[in-house]
N, C-alpha and C positions, 0 to 999 in steps of 0.2 A: 198539670204537666208531670208532677212527681208520680201521680197515680198511673198515668199512661206509661212512663218509663218503667215503673215496677211491673206493669202488665206485660210490657215487651220483654223484660228480663225473664219473667216467669214463663212466657210463651217460648222463648228461646231455650230455656232450661228444659222445658217439657219436650221440645223437638229434639234437643241434643240427647236427652235420655232415651227417646224413642230410637234415634239413630244408633246409639251405643248398644241398645238391646238387640238390634238386628245385625250388629257387627260381629265379626269372628273374634274369638278369644285371642289374647296375645300368643298363647301356645299354638293354636291352630294357624295363626298368621305366620308364626316362625316356621312351622312345619311346611306350609305352602311355599314360603320363601326358600327354604332349604331344598325342597324338591325342584323348584325352578332353577336352582343354582347348580344342579348336577350336570356335569359334562359327560355325554355319552360318546364313547369311541367304539368303532367297529373294527374287527380284525378278520383277516382271512388266513387260514392255515392250509390253503390248497397247495402250497409249495413245501409243506412239511407234514403231510398227513400221517406219517408214521409216529408223530408226536402229538396227535390230536388230543389224546386224553390228558397229557401233561399240560398242554396249552390251555385247555378248558379249566383245568384245576388252577393254573396260575391266574387266569382271569377271575375265577371265583375268589381266590385269596386276596387279590387287589380290591375286588368289589366289597369284600367284608372289611378290609383294612382301611380303605379310604373312601367313605361314602360320597365325597364331592365329585368323584369320577366313577363311571360305570363302563366296563369293558364287555362288549357283547360280540358274539360271532355274527358277521355280516350275512344277511339273507341274500339269495341269488338276485343279482342286479342292483344291490345296495352299494352305496359309496363305501370304500374301505379306507379307514384311517391308518391301520397298522397291518402291513403285509409281513407274514412270517414264512421264511423259506429255510430249507435245510441246505447246508453245504459242507464240504469236507474240512474247512478251516476251523479256527477258534470262534466261539460265539461272539457276536458284536451286534450293536444296535445304534440307531439314530438317537442322539440325545435330545430329549424334549424339554419342556412338556409339549406333547403334540396336542393340538386343539381339534375341535369337531370339524373344522373346515380344512385341516391340514392332513399331512400324511407322514408316516415314519415306517421304518423297516427293522425287522429283527432277522439276523442270520443265525439259525440254530446250528451252531458248529458241531459237526460230528467228532472232531478231534477231542473235545472235552468229554463227550459221551464215551468214546473209545477208551479214554483214560480213567473212566469210572466215576466221573462227577454225576451227581444226582440230576436227572433230567428235569424234574419239576423245579428244583432250585435254579437250574440254568435259565429256564424260560421266565420264571418269576423275576429273577435278577435282570434279565434283558428287558422285560416289560417295565421294570423299574427305571431303566434308562429312558425309555419312551415317555415315562411320566415325569421326567426331569431330574432323576437321581444320578449323580456321577458315581464312579467307583470310589470306594472307601476301603482301601487295602489294610484293614486292621488285623487280618488273619483270624478274626473271631467268627466262629460258626453262627453266633447269635446275630451278627450283622449280615443281612442278606446281600448288601452291596459290597461286602468284602470279596465276593466272587471267588476266583481261583486262589486267593491268598489264604483262604480257609482250607483245612485239610480235605483231601479227596473224599474222605469218609463222611464229611458234613452233609446231612440230608435236610437241614433246616431250610424251609422255603417260605417262612413267615418274615415279613419285614419287621424291623425293630420299631419301638415306639417313636424314635426320632425320625426314622424313614417314613413311617405312616404320617407323622405330623407334617413333614416337608411336602409330601404329595398332596395332603389336604390344603396346605397353603398354596401350592402351585395351581390348584383348581378352585380357589376361593372365589366368592362372588366378585364379579367385575374383572378379575384377572383373565378369565377365560375369553374375554372379548379381544384380548391382545393376540392377534394372529400373526406370528412371525414364522417365516419359512425355516425349516430345520435343515441344517447342513453338517453338523458335527456327528461323526460316527465314533462310538466308543468301541475299541478293540479289546476284548477281554482275554489277553494272552497270559500264559503262565509266567 
């Protein structure tokens, strides 16, 4: 009986080793899991084509800053998560975080552009609202979400480490499944 038990243990150990050899490494499994956790959001700039270059740059900035979420321009006929339109007022946006089954809007306010605020900073800030960041009126140029409280001369369009971390948390694994409708609009007035 003891010999048979030892034989079964040895056979199981052999099979277990064979299964482990064919399994992905922990690093590969972590990469696969991280790739599966990315939330992709599409945008349309058809209502703000005069700012297409700045909008594309803002999407690139967020894609580099927060790998848990990817913002891409919607293809023709594809569902749009974020609509970007130009209007004569102050910039404003729906407060997120928007999810892949949800929708949000950015109003690229011409009033801020006319006053000399940096266009790429404006749209990166407004997309930050869509990603779940509220205003943080510190007046610091280094804080993207300080918005118009920073000087008009501020051209920084990069989110701070704290802002990047918050967006990463907003789109962490499991949280993206929580699909709540978005109803709050943040008005970025001076």
